[in-house]
C-alpha positions as CSV (number, residue, x, y, z in Angstrom):
1,M,-5.5,-12.1,-2.3
2,A,-3.4,-11.7,-5.3
3,D,-4.5,-15.1,-6.4
4,S,-7.1,-14.9,-9.2
5,R,-8.9,-18.2,-8.8
6,A,-12.2,-18.2,-7.0
7,V,-11.9,-17.9,-3.2
8,E,-13.4,-21.4,-2.7
9,A,-10.4,-22.8,-4.8
10,I,-7.8,-20.9,-2.8
11,L,-9.2,-22.2,0.5
12,G,-10.1,-25.8,-0.7
13,S,-13.6,-25.5,0.6
14,R,-16.7,-23.2,1.7
15,D,-16.6,-24.7,5.4
16,F,-17.0,-22.3,8.3
17,T,-13.5,-23.1,10.0
18,Q,-11.3,-21.0,11.9
19,S,-8.7,-21.2,9.2
20,N,-10.9,-20.3,6.3
21,V,-12.5,-17.4,8.4
22,Q,-9.2,-16.2,9.3
23,A,-7.8,-16.6,5.6
24,L,-10.9,-14.6,4.4
25,V,-10.7,-11.7,7.0
26,G,-6.9,-11.6,6.6
27,M,-7.5,-11.2,2.9
28,R,-10.1,-8.2,3.4
29,D,-7.8,-6.7,5.9
30,M,-4.7,-6.7,3.9
31,S,-6.5,-5.6,0.6
32,E,-8.1,-2.6,2.5
33,M,-4.9,-1.7,4.0
34,I,-3.1,-1.8,0.8
35,L,-5.8,0.3,-0.7
36,L,-5.9,2.9,1.9
37,D,-2.0,3.0,2.3
38,Y,-2.2,3.5,-1.6
39,L,-4.6,6.5,-1.5
40,L,-2.8,8.0,1.2
41,A,0.8,7.2,0.2
42,Q,1.5,5.7,3.5
43,S,4.9,4.4,2.9
44,D,5.9,3.9,6.5
45,R,3.6,0.9,6.8
46,L,6.3,-1.1,4.9
47,T,8.8,-0.8,8.0
48,G,7.0,-3.7,9.5
49,G,5.3,-1.7,12.1
50,N,2.1,0.5,12.5
51,I,-0.2,-2.6,12.5
52,S,-1.7,-4.2,15.3
53,D,-4.7,-6.8,15.7
54,Y,-7.6,-7.6,17.8
55,S,-9.3,-11.0,18.7
56,F,-12.9,-11.2,17.0
57,T,-15.5,-13.7,17.2
58,Y,-17.2,-14.7,14.0
59,Y,-20.3,-16.7,14.3
60,R,-23.3,-18.1,12.3
61,D,-26.5,-16.9,13.1
62,G,-29.0,-18.6,10.8
63,D,-27.6,-18.0,7.4
64,K,-25.7,-14.7,8.3
65,V,-22.3,-14.5,9.4
66,K,-21.7,-11.8,12.4
67,S,-18.6,-10.9,14.2
68,V,-18.0,-8.9,17.4
69,K,-14.9,-8.3,19.1
70,T,-14.1,-11.3,21.6
71,S,-13.9,-9.1,24.6
72,K,-17.5,-8.1,24.0
73,A,-18.8,-11.3,22.8
74,T,-21.2,-11.9,25.9
75,D,-24.5,-12.0,23.5
76,V,-23.2,-14.7,20.9
77,P,-25.7,-17.5,21.1
78,A,-24.4,-20.5,23.1
79,A,-25.3,-23.0,20.3
80,A,-23.9,-20.8,17.6
81,T,-21.0,-22.1,15.3
82,K,-18.2,-19.7,16.1
83,V,-14.4,-19.1,15.4
84,V,-12.1,-16.7,17.1
85,I,-9.6,-15.0,14.6
86,R,-7.2,-12.0,14.6
87,K,-8.3,-9.1,12.7
88,L,-5.7,-6.3,11.6
89,T,-5.9,-2.9,12.5
90,I,-3.8,0.0,11.2
91,K,-2.1,2.3,13.8
92,D,-0.2,5.4,13.3
93,T,-1.1,7.0,10.0
94,D,0.5,10.2,10.4
95,A,2.9,10.0,7.3
96,G,0.2,10.1,4.7
97,L,0.6,12.0,1.6
98,L,4.1,13.1,2.6
99,N,6.3,10.8,1.0
100,T,6.6,8.9,-2.6
101,N,3.9,6.4,-3.0
102,V,5.7,3.4,-2.8
103,F,2.6,1.3,-3.2
104,E,2.0,3.0,-6.5
105,K,5.7,2.4,-7.7
106,K,5.5,-1.3,-6.7
107,G,2.2,-1.8,-8.1
108,Y,0.7,-3.5,-4.9
109,L,-2.9,-2.2,-5.8
110,S,-3.1,-3.8,-9.2
111,Q,-2.2,-7.1,-7.8
112,I,-5.1,-7.5,-5.6
113,S,-7.5,-10.0,-7.2
114,H,-10.0,-10.0,-4.4
115,L,-11.6,-6.8,-2.8
116,H,-14.6,-7.1,-0.4
117,P,-17.8,-5.9,-2.5
118,N,-18.5,-3.2,0.0
119,T,-15.2,-1.9,0.0
120,F,-15.1,-1.6,-3.9
121,A,-18.5,0.0,-4.1
122,R,-17.3,2.6,-1.6
123,L,-14.3,3.2,-3.6
124,Q,-16.4,3.8,-6.7
125,T,-18.5,6.2,-5.0
126,L,-15.6,8.1,-3.8
127,A,-14.0,8.1,-7.3
128,T,-17.0,9.1,-9.1
129,S,-18.4,11.6,-6.8
130,G,-16.4,12.2,-3.6
131,G,-13.6,14.0,-5.0
132,M,-15.7,17.0,-6.4
133,N,-18.1,17.0,-3.7
134,P,-17.9,20.4,-1.5
135,T,-18.9,18.4,1.6
136,V,-16.5,15.7,1.1
137,K,-13.6,18.1,0.4
138,E,-14.5,20.0,3.5
139,F,-14.5,16.8,5.5
140,F,-11.0,16.0,4.4
141,H,-9.8,19.5,5.2
142,R,-11.4,19.8,8.6
143,E,-11.2,16.2,10.0
144,C,-8.3,14.9,8.2
145,T,-6.4,18.2,8.2
146,F,-5.5,17.7,4.6
147,S,-3.8,20.7,2.7
148,N,-5.3,21.7,-1.0
149,S,-2.3,19.9,-2.4
150,Q,-2.5,16.8,-0.2
151,L,-6.3,16.7,-1.2
152,A,-5.5,16.9,-5.0
153,R,-2.7,14.0,-4.6
154,F,-5.4,12.0,-2.7
């Protein structure tokens, strides 16, 4: 995900294969984890823990790629081209905004060359309107229990 070449050049093909889908999903998962950990100064992720994964089935449905948790993949069309991959999930995010932002110090975020377009659009929305929106601030206070100083840091 830090390689600035086109994704097709990184993967070597546009084929819908287990290795290509796993690489793409892994790039997305890691870039989103780094972004989230950067925003939350979540330095304890670097200890090697607090990450888990789930098995997902990705399949082609016409010209679209869809995914479902493998344990719930009973409705995947039998004739569909499918692959099973591991999708990362973040566990234990209780140390956010408490420590030095290691992700900022090490420059990890600036090394990301590939970020999913939806993730980038949502980040831009948060950056341009979310921070000043009273509804968003209230959400972070109420649901995430951010203090005023944590919200300002975020």
